[in-house]
C-alpha positions as CSV (number, residue, x, y, z in Angstrom):
1,M,-37.2,-111.2,-3.8
2,T,-39.5,-108.4,-5.0
3,K,-39.8,-107.3,-1.4
4,L,-36.0,-107.1,-1.1
5,L,-35.7,-105.1,-4.3
6,C,-38.5,-102.7,-3.2
7,A,-36.7,-102.3,0.2
8,L,-33.3,-101.6,-1.5
9,L,-34.9,-99.1,-3.9
10,A,-36.7,-97.4,-1.0
11,A,-33.4,-97.2,0.9
12,A,-31.6,-95.8,-2.1
13,L,-34.4,-93.1,-2.6
14,V,-34.2,-92.1,1.1
15,A,-30.4,-91.9,0.9
16,G,-30.6,-89.9,-2.3
17,A,-33.2,-87.5,-0.9
18,L,-31.0,-86.9,2.1
19,L,-27.6,-86.6,0.5
20,L,-28.2,-85.3,-3.1
21,P,-29.7,-81.9,-2.3
22,E,-26.6,-81.0,-0.3
23,R,-24.3,-82.2,-3.0
24,I,-26.2,-80.4,-5.8
25,A,-26.2,-77.1,-3.8
26,A,-22.5,-77.4,-3.1
27,W,-21.8,-78.1,-6.8
28,G,-23.9,-75.1,-7.9
29,D,-22.2,-72.8,-5.3
30,E,-18.8,-74.0,-6.5
31,G,-19.7,-73.2,-10.1
32,L,-20.9,-69.7,-9.1
33,L,-17.9,-68.9,-6.9
34,N,-15.4,-69.9,-9.6
35,R,-16.9,-67.5,-12.2
36,I,-17.0,-63.7,-12.3
37,H,-20.4,-62.2,-13.0
38,T,-20.8,-58.6,-14.2
39,A,-23.9,-56.7,-14.8
40,E,-24.1,-53.7,-17.2
41,E,-26.1,-50.8,-15.9
42,D,-27.8,-48.4,-18.2
43,R,-26.6,-45.2,-16.5
44,A,-28.3,-42.9,-19.0
45,S,-31.8,-44.2,-18.3
46,F,-31.1,-44.0,-14.5
47,S,-30.1,-40.4,-14.7
48,E,-33.0,-39.5,-16.9
49,S,-35.4,-41.1,-14.5
50,A,-34.0,-39.0,-11.7
51,Q,-34.5,-35.7,-13.4
52,L,-37.0,-33.2,-12.0
53,T,-39.5,-31.3,-14.1
54,V,-39.7,-27.5,-13.9
55,A,-42.9,-27.8,-11.9
56,E,-41.3,-30.1,-9.4
57,K,-38.3,-27.8,-9.1
58,L,-40.7,-24.8,-8.4
59,L,-42.5,-26.8,-5.7
60,L,-39.3,-27.8,-4.0
61,M,-38.1,-24.2,-4.1
62,Q,-41.3,-23.0,-2.5
63,G,-41.7,-25.5,0.2
64,G,-39.2,-28.3,-0.1
65,T,-36.4,-29.3,2.2
66,L,-33.7,-27.7,0.0
67,S,-30.1,-26.9,0.8
68,S,-28.2,-24.6,-1.6
69,M,-24.7,-23.7,-2.4
70,E,-23.6,-20.9,-4.7
71,L,-21.2,-22.2,-7.3
72,D,-20.2,-19.0,-9.2
73,N,-20.9,-15.3,-8.9
74,I,-19.9,-12.6,-11.3
75,S,-20.8,-8.9,-11.0
76,L,-20.1,-7.2,-14.2
77,P,-18.9,-3.6,-14.3
78,F,-18.9,-3.8,-18.1
79,P,-21.4,-4.9,-20.7
80,A,-21.2,-8.7,-20.9
81,S,-21.5,-8.6,-24.6
82,A,-18.2,-6.8,-24.9
83,A,-16.5,-9.8,-23.3
84,V,-18.2,-12.4,-25.4
85,D,-18.5,-10.6,-28.8
86,A,-14.9,-9.6,-29.0
87,G,-13.9,-13.2,-29.5
88,D,-10.2,-13.8,-29.9
89,S,-9.3,-10.2,-29.3
90,F,-10.9,-10.2,-25.9
91,S,-8.6,-9.9,-22.9
92,G,-10.6,-10.5,-19.8
93,E,-7.8,-8.9,-17.7
94,A,-8.6,-5.5,-19.2
95,Y,-12.0,-5.9,-17.5
96,G,-10.7,-7.6,-14.3
97,V,-11.9,-11.0,-15.5
98,T,-9.5,-13.9,-15.6
99,D,-9.2,-16.6,-18.3
100,D,-10.9,-19.1,-15.8
101,D,-14.1,-17.1,-16.1
102,A,-14.3,-17.3,-19.9
103,A,-16.4,-20.5,-19.8
104,L,-18.7,-18.9,-17.2
105,L,-19.0,-15.7,-19.3
106,S,-20.0,-17.9,-22.3
107,E,-22.6,-19.7,-20.3
108,M,-23.9,-16.4,-19.0
109,E,-24.2,-15.1,-22.5
110,E,-26.1,-18.2,-23.6
111,T,-28.4,-18.0,-20.6
112,R,-29.0,-14.3,-21.3
113,K,-30.1,-15.0,-24.8
114,T,-32.4,-17.8,-23.6
115,V,-33.9,-15.4,-21.1
116,E,-34.5,-12.8,-23.8
117,G,-36.5,-15.4,-25.7
118,E,-38.5,-16.3,-22.6
119,L,-39.2,-12.7,-21.9
120,L,-40.6,-12.0,-25.3
121,S,-42.8,-15.1,-25.1
122,L,-44.1,-14.1,-21.6
123,Q,-44.7,-10.5,-22.8
124,A,-46.6,-11.7,-25.8
125,A,-48.8,-13.9,-23.6
126,G,-49.5,-11.1,-21.2
127,A,-47.8,-12.8,-18.3
128,L,-45.1,-10.1,-18.0
129,P,-45.4,-6.4,-18.6
130,V,-43.9,-4.9,-21.8
131,I,-40.5,-3.8,-20.5
132,W,-38.3,-4.6,-23.5
133,D,-38.9,-4.4,-27.2
134,G,-36.5,-7.2,-28.3
135,Q,-34.6,-4.8,-30.6
136,S,-31.5,-4.6,-28.5
137,D,-29.7,-6.9,-26.1
138,L,-30.4,-6.7,-22.4
139,E,-27.4,-5.8,-20.4
140,C,-26.5,-8.4,-17.8
141,I,-24.9,-6.9,-14.7
142,S,-24.7,-10.0,-12.5
143,F,-24.7,-13.7,-13.0
144,S,-24.5,-16.5,-10.5
145,R,-25.2,-20.3,-10.4
146,E,-26.7,-22.0,-7.4
147,L,-26.9,-25.7,-6.8
148,F,-30.0,-26.9,-4.9
149,V,-30.1,-30.3,-3.2
150,D,-33.3,-31.8,-1.7
151,A,-32.5,-33.3,1.7
152,N,-35.1,-36.1,1.5
153,T,-34.5,-37.4,-2.1
154,R,-30.9,-36.2,-2.6
155,L,-32.0,-35.0,-6.0
156,S,-30.2,-31.8,-7.2
157,F,-30.7,-29.1,-9.8
158,L,-28.9,-26.0,-11.0
159,V,-30.4,-22.6,-11.0
160,C,-28.9,-19.5,-12.7
161,H,-29.6,-16.0,-11.4
162,L,-29.2,-13.0,-13.7
163,T,-29.8,-9.3,-13.2
164,L,-30.6,-7.6,-16.4
165,L,-30.9,-3.9,-17.2
166,C,-33.7,-2.8,-19.5
167,K,-33.9,0.9,-18.6
168,P,-35.6,2.2,-16.6
169,F,-36.2,-1.3,-15.2
170,Q,-33.9,-3.8,-13.6
171,L,-35.1,-7.4,-13.9
172,T,-33.7,-10.2,-11.7
173,V,-34.5,-13.7,-12.9
174,S,-33.9,-17.2,-11.8
175,V,-33.6,-19.7,-14.6
176,D,-33.6,-23.5,-14.6
177,G,-30.1,-24.5,-15.5
178,E,-31.3,-27.5,-17.5
179,T,-34.2,-26.2,-19.6
180,G,-33.6,-22.4,-19.5
181,K,-37.2,-21.8,-18.3
182,L,-37.8,-18.9,-16.0
183,L,-38.5,-20.0,-12.4
184,S,-38.9,-16.5,-10.9
185,F,-38.5,-12.8,-11.7
186,S,-38.4,-9.6,-9.8
187,L,-38.9,-6.2,-11.5
188,E,-37.6,-3.0,-10.0
189,S,-37.6,0.6,-11.4
190,S,-35.2,3.4,-10.6
191,V,-38.0,5.9,-11.3
192,N,-41.7,5.9,-10.6
193,V,-42.9,4.3,-13.8
194,N,-45.8,1.9,-14.1
195,P,-45.0,-1.0,-16.4
196,D,-47.3,-1.5,-19.5
197,W,-49.1,-4.9,-19.1
198,G,-50.2,-4.6,-22.7
């Protein structure tokens, strides 16, 4: 009798071992298929982790596999401060600038002010010759924005280019669109003047 019970118990275990895993998996799959599962992504942390530092941007600009596209380009036949400082009374049409350019002019003015602060810091540190005393605004005669995309990583960054007059010099700068830090500068003079390196 005990042999018969042991044989029946062994047969039940073998049948359970063969049939139950398939039934349990099908039951679990059915439960998963009948419910909708969503996952929340933290997009802010993803975008922050994909940002490049200024040093990485400089390295990519010097030797990376970058493609670029010019987004905006404004050459200013008038002092940019006249367009921005006049506020409500400003009519861009009087200067040949449309209302669509108002946001770009505002960004240009903010970037110019940031560049002025960077220039003063670099002049004080001796990294740039003394070309401007900081008492007056620099005149911006051209402004453009350029989008750079790295072909390998697909990371992108924005660079603003400004040409500033600080007589007798003309300073062309490239500025990181995110941080406002200078990436490059070129200094030209209309007369034979040696800049004062302090």
